[in-house]
N, C-alpha and C positions, 0 to 999 in steps of 0.2 A: 276208168279208174283215175283218180287224181294223181298228178305227178308233182312231187315236192322237191325243190332244190334248196339245200342249205348253202348260203354264201358267206364265206369269210372274206370281208372286203380287203382291198389293198392296205397294207400296213406301212405306208410311206413314212409315217412319223412315229413308229413304235420305238419305245426306249430300248428295245432289244435289237432293233435292226442294225445299229452300228456295230454290234458285237457279232453279227452274222448268225443270230439265233432265230430260227424259223421252226416253230413247233405246231403240231396239230391241236385243234380246239377240243378240249375234253367236253365242254358244254354241247357243241354240235355233235360230237360223237355219241353222247348219251341220247340226245333227242332223236338222232337218226336211227339208233338202235331200237328205241321204243316204237317208232313209226314202222320199222321193218317187222317188229313182232306182230303188228296188226295188218300185215300184208299191204302196206301202202308203198307205192312206187317212189323211191327216194334216192337221191344222189347228193354229192357234196362237190361244190365248186370253191376251191381254196385259192382265191385270187391273189393272196399274199404269197403263198408258196409257188404258184405258177407265174407270178410277176405279170399279171394281166393288166391291160389298160381297160378303161371304161368301155371303149368300143368292143374290145374282145369279150368283156363280160356280157354285153348285149348280144353278141353273136352266139355265145354259149347258151344263153337262155333261150334264144330262138331255136337253136339246134336241139336242145333238150326238150323243147315244147313244154316248159314248166307252167303248171297252173298256179302254184303257190311258191313264192320265194321267201324264205326266212333268213333274215340278215342279222348277224350278231354284232353288237357294238359296245365298245368301251367308251369312256369319256373322250380320250384323245382321238379315237377313230370315228366319232359320230359324223364328222364332216364327210369322210370318204364313204361311210355307209350310206349317207343320204345322197351323195353323188351317184353311187351305184344304183340306188333306188330310182333316181331320176332317169338313168340310162335304161333301166329295165322297163319303165313305164313308156319311154320313148319308142322302144322297139316292139313291145308287146303290152299295149295299154290295158288289156283285160286280166293281166296277171295280178293276183292278190299279193301285195307286198306286206310282209310282217317284219317288224323289228323287235328284237329282244336283247336281253343282256343287262349288264349293270346300269348303263346310262339310260336307256329307254325306260327301265323300271321306275326310275326316280324322276326322270324328266319327260314323262309321256305327254304332258300338255304341249311343250314346245316341239317335240318330235312330231306330234300329230298335226301341228300347224303346217307341216310340209305336205303338199298335195300328193306327193308320190308314195306316202305311207298310208296304208289302209288300216292296219291294226297294230297295236303294241301288246306283246306278251309281257306281263309283269311277274317278276319272281322266278322260281324254278319252273322251267319251261316244258319239261317232258310231257306231262299229261295235259297241260293247258294247250299246247300246240296240237297234240293228238286230237283232242276234242274240238279244237278249232277247225282242223282239216275235215274231220267227220261232219261237222255242222255245215261247212261250205259245200261239201260233196252232196249232202242230203237236203240242202236248201233250208236249213233250220235257223232259228233265231240265235244270233251270237250272244244275246243278252243272257242266255242260259249257260254260257261257258264261263266258269270262274277264272279270274286272273287276267282279264282283258281290259284294254282301253281302246275306244274307237269313237268316231263320230256317227251319230244317228243319221241314217240315209234320208229320213223324212224332214227333220228340222235342223240338222247340222249340230245338235247339241252334243256335248261330250258325254259319253257313256262310260261309266267305270263299274265293271261287274265286281261282285264280292271277291276278296282275296282268296286265293286257293290255299288250302292248308299245306303245310310242308310235308314232304314225303318222309313218313316216319321210319319205314323199313327199307333201308337202302339196298339190302340184298335182293329186293324184288326187281331192281333195275338190271337190265341186260348189260353186259360189258360194252363199252363204246364200240361203234361200228367203224373201226379204223380201216377195214377192208375197202371202204369207200373213199379213202384219202389217198393222195399222191405221196405215199410214204417215202419214195425215193428222193423227194424234194426237201425233206426236212433235214436240218443241219445245225451244228453248233460251231461257232467261230469259222463259218464258211467251209467247214469240213463236212462232206456228205456222209454223215453217219447218223444213226438214230438212237437217241436216248429216250426210252419210253417214259411217259408220265402217267401216274396213277394217283387217284385221290381216294382216301379211305374214310373220310368224314365230311359232313357238312354242318355248318353252324359253329359258333364259338362262344363259350360262356364268358370269355374275357370282355372287358369293357373299353379297350383302347379307342380313343376318340377318333382316330383317323382311318379305322378299318372299314373298308367298303364290302368286304366279304361277309362280315357279320351282319351288315346292314341288309344284304340281299337274302342270306340264308338263315338269319336269326341267331339268337344267343343260345338256343338249345342244341347241345351237341348230339349228333346222330352218327353212329359208327357202324360201318360194315362189319360183319363177323370176320374173324381171323381166316376161317376156311374159305370164305368168299374172296377175300383179298388175295390169298396165296393161290387160289385157283386161277385168278386173273394173271398173277405173276407167271405162273407155270404156263399158261396159254400164250402169253406174250413172248416168253423165252422160246417156246416151241415154234411159234408161227412167224416171228419177226427176227431179223438179224440184229439182235442187240445183246449187250452184255452189261448194261447199266440201266437202272430205273431211278427216276426221281419222284419221290412222294410229295405231292403238291398241297397237302393239308395245311391249314393255318398253323396248327401245332401238332405234329405227328406224335409227339411224346407226352401229350396231355394226360393220357391214361397209361400208367406204367405197366399195369397187368396186361393190357393189350400188346404192348411192345415186347414184353417178355414172351407171351404166347406166340406172337408173330415170329420172333427170332427162333423159338423152339420149333415151330412148324416148318420154317425154311430148312433148318438142319435135319428135321425128321424126313423131309422129302428129298434131301440131298441136292437142293437147288444151289447152283453156283452162279452168282452174279454180284456185281457191285451196286450199291445203292446209297442215295442221299435223302435227306429229309429236312424239315423245318422244326425248330424247337424254341422253347422259352428257357431262360436261365434257371427259373425256379422249378423246372421239371426234371433237371439232370442231376445224377449222382454217378459216382465211379462204377458202381455195380451195373447200373443200367447201361452206361456207355460201353463197358466191356462186353456185355451181352450183345449190344448192337455191333460192335467191332467184330466179334466172333461170327456174327451172322452176315458179314459182308458190307456193313456200313462204312463208307469212306469219307463222307462229307456231311456236315450239319450246318444249316443256315440258321443263324441266331440273331434275333432282334435286340441289339444293343440300345439303339435309339439315341441315348444321350448319356453323358457323364455327370450331368447335373441332376441331383436328386429332386429338386423342385420341378424341373422340367419333366421328369418321369411322372411325377404326381399330377402335373397338369395334363398329361396325355392319358391319365388313368391306366398307366402301364402296370402298376402294382408289382414292380420288381425293385430291387435295391442295387446300387453300384457294387456293393461287396459280393452279392450273389452272381453278378455278371463276371466279376474277376474270378470267382471260384469255378464257374462253369467252364470258362476258357482254359483255366489251369488244368482241370480234370480232363478235358478233351485232348489237350496237348499231351498229358501224361499217358493216356490210353493210346494215342496215336491216330485220332480221327481228325481230318482236315476241318477247319472252321471257316465260315464266311460271316463276318461281322457286318450287320446292316444298321446304318444310322440314319436318322432324319434330322436335317438342319433347316432352320428357318421357321420354326413354329412362332406364332405371334409374340410369345414372351421370351423367345431366344434373344441373346445378346452376342456381340462379338466375343465377349469373354467366355460365355458358356459354349459357344460353337468351337472356339479354339481349344477349350478344355476337352471337349468331345474328341476333336481330332487327335490331340495328344494322348488321350485315354486309349483310343483304339490302337495306336502304335504300341502302347504299353501292354495291351492284351495279347499282342503278337499273334493275330489270326493269320491264316494262309491267304485270305482275300478279304477285301473290305469294300463296301458299297456305301456311298454317301448320297442319299436321296434328298432332294429339296421337298420340304413339306408341301403337300398338295391336297387341297380340300375337295374330295370327290363327292358329288351329290349322294345324298342318303346317309352320310356320316354326321356324327355330332359336330366334328370339326368344320364341316361345310356349313351347317346351319348356324354355328356360332360366328364364323368369319363373315358370312353373308349378312347376318343381322347387324354386325358391327361395321359393315361397309369396309372391310379390310382387303377385299380382293381387288387387285389393281389390273389384272389381265383378264379380258373377257372372252378371249378366243379359246374354245375347248381344246383345240389341236395342240395347245401349249401345255396341257395338263399331263405331262410325261414324266414327272419326278426329276426332270432335268432343268426345265425353265422355271424360275421363281414367278409365282402368280400373286404373291402378296409380300408385304414387307414386315419386318419385325420392329421391335422397340427402337433399335438404333442401327438397323441395317437396311439399306435400300436394295432393290432387286439386283442392281449391278454389283453391289458389295457381296450379296449372297452367292452370286454366280462365281465371283472371284474366290470366295472362301471354299466353295465346292471344288474349284480347280486346284487350289492350294492343298486341299485335303487329299485328293488323289495323288498329286505330285509327291507330297511328303510321305505318303505311305508306300507307293509303288516304286519310287525311284531311289530308295535307300540302297546303297551298294550291298550291305549285308543281306537285306531281304532278297534282292535280285539273285545273289549268288545261291542262297538257300533254296529259293523256289524254282529257279531255272534248273537246278540239279535234279529236282523231283518231277517237275512238270514240263520242262523243255520249251520248245518253240510255241506251244499252246499258250503259255503264260505271256510270251513276248507278243503274240498276236492280240491277246486280251488287252495288254497295256497299250499297244498301238491303237487299238479300237477306241479305248477310253480316251486317250490323249487327243486323238483326232476329233472326237465329238466335243470334248471340253474346250479345245482351243478354237473351235468355230465360234462365230459371234452368237449364233443361236441355233437350236435344232430346227430341222425342216418341219414345216407344218402348213396347214391351210390358213392363210391370212384373210381370205375372203368370206369366211363363214359368219358374218354378222347375224345371219338368220338362225344360227345355233349358239349364239353367245349366252353367257351366264345370266343375263338379265331377262331372257325370254321366259314367258310362262310364270313369272313371279309376281 
């Protein structure tokens, strides 16, 4: 029987690391669960949560005697993913090393130039990986498996099999196999507690230029049924020591009928837990917010992006500044915490528009604010446009963390963008009135958050791999 190990590589340069956030991978959880359904021997090695070195990763693969190792990689972690692949090949050369996830899906050519990578899984990986493992086990031709990229054994040519259709019925997927994960190692703000993560949809019909999720999952919205979602909620509350769930959808509130039915079902089953979700300002109204609050919602993550209407139109955000103001006013009225998320440093951004956004967020008066640096991820329209216009100034993928500027704007250098981002956090979080209000409700957790943000922003640059010229943005183009 084949032995498959899922490897989450070390997250040494994750944008979440400095806040002490370590969470299990939903993608790995789903793929592992599907393989288990088909009686494949599978386990998970979360090198990030376990804080393993590359040598220790190699030792674990030898100990587990894995035939196939599937490594998940985002753009900023592709370097450590390839380092992990190198170590696996060093200790067990006959292991089939598979890479999948956002970055390999769109940069499969450059990823496959690395001799340690045998196959790339493109797009949604559950059934592609299943058929790949079955094909390897039965010595079948991989060209018959949809959704793969690899080099032909005979002539070394690049083989790109047909795209795999998206999974239409998400209810057919088993719940993520979190029993395979080191659940005691996951934490938020370095507190060893576990907030469960659940996703209820895939795909997003919106056209935001910078969204990598829609690039991977497509623009067709697919939604799990209310019963299926609440069944998972009930299972997670029963089997794991949690009291809070974060719904990780691109936009949880996109379909109001679903949200109302979800809230009703929670109350019908008398489930008691706190939860948070993501939203768009044009999907919220007071009635919906009240229903969410009554069902246990305590926090909403909202994409503000910019206070400049022209910038919003450039991003294809399709919202207005006035709708943003109204959404935050209603959330405050109902009593749900808000997290305002902004992006600064888009190519058309100026010092004036960035400062306008910084002041606008203070006026919105959210409970928390995030100021991300505009980062063009492969597969997005934003990346394609900036690459064609030769606007990208940083070629090292490990810097694509939403913290390090990788391009410049009309009148802002990378150094100036970094300073504007620091100023934004300082001006928001170090207001005396804000500190008094939030510390009274969130206590020392808030102070730890502010300390983590300040420590990161005051450093000259985030940690990253500076020696990965072999995975830079120019390869494969």
